Every structure is written in C-alpha cells, then in structure tokens.
N, C-alpha and C positions, 0 to 999 in steps of 0.2 A: 275696278269697282269692288272686287272682293276685299281688297285692302281697306277701302273707305268703310265697307260694312263691317269689317272686324274691329276697326278702330271705334266706330260708333258703338258697337256692342260692349267693348272694353270700357269706354266711358260710361255707358249706361249701368254696367255692373258696378263700377267704382261709385257712381253716385247712389245706387241702390244700397251698397254696402254702408257708405257714409250715413245715409239716412237711417238704416237700421241701428247703426251704432249710436246715432244721436237719439233716436227714439227709445232705445234701451237705456241709455244714460238718463234721459228725461224721466222714464218710468221709475228708474231706480231711485232718482232724487225725490220724486213724489212719494214713493212708498217709505223712504227713510224719513221724510218729513212727517207723514201720517203717524209712523211709529213713535217719532219723538214727541209729537203732539199728544198722543194717547199716554205715553210715559209721564210727561209733564202734568197732564190733567189728573192722572192717578196719584202722583206724588202730592199735588196740591190738595186733593181730596183728603188724602192720608194725613197730611200736616194739619189741615183744619179740624179734622176729627180728634187727632191726638191732642191739639192745643186747646181746642174749645169745647170738644165733646158734643153731646146731643141735648144736653140739658139747658134750661133757661132760654136764652135767645140764640144759642148755638153759634153758627158761623157769623151771625150779625155782629158779634164781638170783634170781628176782623176790622171793621171800621169804626164801631162804637167806642172801642177802648181808646184809640187815638183821638177820637172827638172829645171824650171826657177829659183827657189830658190838656188838650188845646183850650177847651171851654174853661177849665180850671185855671189855667194861666191867664186867660183873658179876664176872668171874674176877679181874681186877685189884684191884677193890674188896675182894673177899673175901680175897685173898692179903695184900694190905697192911692188912687190917683197918682200912679207913678208917673215920673217926669223922664221923657226920653229925649228932650231937646229939640223936638221937631214939631210941625204942625200937623202931623199924620195922626189921625184918630187912634186912640189907644188900642181898640178892638182889632183894627186893620193892622196895626204894627205887630201886636202879639201873634195874630193869625199867620201873617207872612213870615215872621220870625221862627215861631215855635213849631210850625209845621215842617219846616226844613229839618229841624233836629230829628224828627221821626225817621228821616231817611238815612242821614249819615251816622246816626247813633244806633238805631235799632237793627238796621241791616247787618253790620258786622257782628253785633251781639248774637243774632240768630244763627250766623254762619260759623261761629267759633265752635270747634268740636262737633260739627254737624255730621261727620262720617260714622263715628262709633255707634250711635243709637240707630243708624240706618244700615249698618253693615250687612245684615241679612238680606237686604234688598238687592245688593250687588250680585247675589246668586243668579238673579235673572239676567239673561244675556242682554237684553236691550236697556237696562238700567246702568248708567255710567255715573262716575263720581261727579261729573259736571251737572248732571240732572238734579242731584241733590241740592246743590248750591242754587241752581237756577230756580227750582221751586220754592226755596225759602226766600231768596231775593224777591221773586215775583209776588209772593204772598205779602211781604212787607210793603212793596211798591203799591199794591192794590188797596190795602188798608189805609196807608198814608194818603194816597191820591184821592180815594173816596171821601176821607175825612176832610181834606182840604177843600174838595169840590162842594160837598154838602154844606159845610160851614160858611163857605163863601156865598152860596145861594141864600142861605137863611139870614146871614148878616146883611146882605144887600137888600132882602125883602123886607127886613124890620128897620132898616135905615141906619144901621150901625156903621156901615162903610158904604162908599160909592162904587159903582161898577168899575172894573179896570179900564185904564186909559188906553192901554196898548195890550190887547190879548195875545199878540205874537210874542211880545217880550215876556209876558207872564208864562206862556207855554214854553218859550226857549229856556227861561230861568228854572222852570220846574224840571224840564228834560235834563238840563245840566246838573241839577242837584241830584236827580235820580241816577245819571251816570256816575256821578262821584260816589254816592252811596253804594251802588252796586260794585263798582271797581274796588273801593275799599273794603267792602264785605268779602269780596273774592280773595283779595290778597291777605287780609287778616285771618279770614277763615281757613285758607289753605296753609298759612304759616302756623296756625295754632296746632295743625296736625303733626308739626315737626317738634314743636316745643310747648310744654305747658305753660311757661312763663308768658306767652302772648296773652292768655286769658287774664293772668294776674296784673299785667301791665295795662291792658286795654281799658278795663273798668275805671281805674283812677284817671288814666289819660283822658278818658272821654269826658269825665267831670271837670278836668283842668282845661280842656279845650272849650267847653261849653261857654264860658263867659266871653271868649274871644271869637265865637263862631258868627257873630253879626246878628244874633237873634235878639239881643237886648240893646242894640245901638245901631246907628248908621255911621258910616265911615266919615262923612262930611263933618260931623261935630267933633271928631278927635283931632288932636294937634297935628299940623301938617307934617311934622317929623315922624309921627307914629303911623300915618296912614300907609305908606309903602310896606311897612312890616306886617300890619294887620292883613293886607291884601295878599300876603304870601300864603295865607290859609285859603285853599280853593273854595271852601263853602261860603266864605264871606262875599266872594265875587257873584256866587250864585244867588245869595239873599239880596244883594244890591241890585242884581238884574231883575229878580222877581219883583221887588218894590218899585223899581223904576217903571215897570210895566203897569203896576197898580196905581201909583200916584206920582208919576215923574214931574208933573208941573209944580209940586209944592216941596220938592226935594232935589238935591243935586247928587246923583248916584256916581260911585266910583267902582269900576269892574273892568276885567279883562277877560273876555270870553276865550280868546286864543290861549292865554295862560291857563285857564282853568281846563280847557280841553286838553292841553298838553300833559297837565298833572293826571287827568283821568285816563288818558292814553297810556301813559307810563305805569300807572297802578294796574291797569287792565292787563298789559302785557307781562308785568311781574306776576300777577295772579295767575294768568294763563300758564306761565313758565312753571310756577310752583305747582299748579294743578297737574300738569303732565308728569311731574316728578312723583307726586304722591299717588297719581293713578297707577303708575307701574308698581308702586310699593304696597298699596293696599290690596290685600288678598283675603276674601271672606273666609271666616274660620268655620 
C-alpha cells in the first residue's frame, strides 16, 4: 500500500512540475510577444513621424502618397486611351498592376541602409536589427494595402470597375505579392549593409524590371515562346493571380503559385541568414 502511495505521489509531483514548466514557458512567450509588439509599435510611430512629420496631413500621407501615384497612372492611361490588348477596363488594369509595384519596389528601397540611421536604437536591449526591418516593411505594406483597398472601393462605387469575381484569389494574390516584396526587401536590405554597390545597382535594376513586372501587360497577349520566361519573374505570377480574381471571366491568366511561393521562401531564408550575420557584426557606437 505504501509503495502504491509513493508511486502516486511521484506521478503527481512529476505532473505538477511539468505543468509549472509549461505555464512558465507560456508566460515567457506572452511577455516576449507583448515586448515585441510594443517595440514594433514604437518603431512604426517613430518612422511615421520621421518620414511624414506633424505638418499638413501628417501620417495620412502613408496611404495618400501611393494613392496619388496610382491615380496618376490611371488618369494618364485613361487620357491617352492606352491599349493593353484586353477587354479589361483601363482603370482596373492600371489599379491591379501598379498597386503591386508599390510592394516589390518600395519595400526594398526603404530597407536599403536602414541600420545606420537607427543605430542608436540598438542600445536598447529589446530593440533588435530585425525589428527595424519589420517596422519599415510593415509601414510600406500598410500604405500600399490601404491605397489599394480605398481606391478599389472608390472605383467600384463610381462605376469605373466591377466588384472582384473571386475575393479569395484577390486576397491570395495580394498576400503573395506582399510576401515577395517583404522577402525581397529583407534580402536586399541586409545585403546593402555588406556592400554599398547594392544600392547603386538596385535603383537602375528596379527601373529595368518595371516593364517586365506584369503591371502594363497580361501574359496571355505575349508570344507563346516568351510566356515561360516572363513567368520566371515571381511578381508576374502574383499580378496574374490578382487579376484573375478581379476579372477571370474576361482573361486567361497564367501563374504558378507554387513557383512564386518557392521563390519567396528562398529569398526569406537568404534574408534571415544574412540578417543573423549582420546582427552579430552590428555594434552600436
């Protein structure tokens, strides 16, 4: 009887110890999450104030600026009656195409040499190099997404475009474009900390890639021999998926979500590996 009692006691103590460890681990994760949340919020506010200031409309420039860019493109295309070889309304074509540019082009541009102006923040124990990149990427994501969402609603309300045919595809296409822009920004941004040539090459490269990004054409109107090569650019797959969700019944979309996800994953892993390296090298002065 005593042996049974001792065995039961040992099991009870073991379970109690396991529960205590699990609870402490859970509490530690919660505290770490809350700290990270406060750090990102503080960095976001600092970035907004540094970039847009307190004057005029202030932080509203976060999404007004990309809206002006997209509206400008839509207006020019409409005035000159640009021909894109499809039945897609010109406003919808420009909106879906040029909104994507704000992701894969602006995100890396904001992350290049992002560490040096924020070096003093690394004195704070809870601020890490990754937090600086996350805050800048998140800010660009919020601005581009709000611009795309607001303009879509306005264009639908005034009758320039029809509501999306498949919201799930629109959401998936936008998520994939956000992932690509974020992974590219992390990789290019961390790489720029190792060499100043990255900034010199990125700006002309982004202009050269722009005509091939899928913003001004759909893959189906290209020669069949050229289509596989254009689809090697990940953002083209994302734009095609986005447009397929908006007006798939009047176009034949070409995209490979698996290929785009693989490219994004590779860029993310390369960016994280580079981030760990510069994280060990960067020391606040």
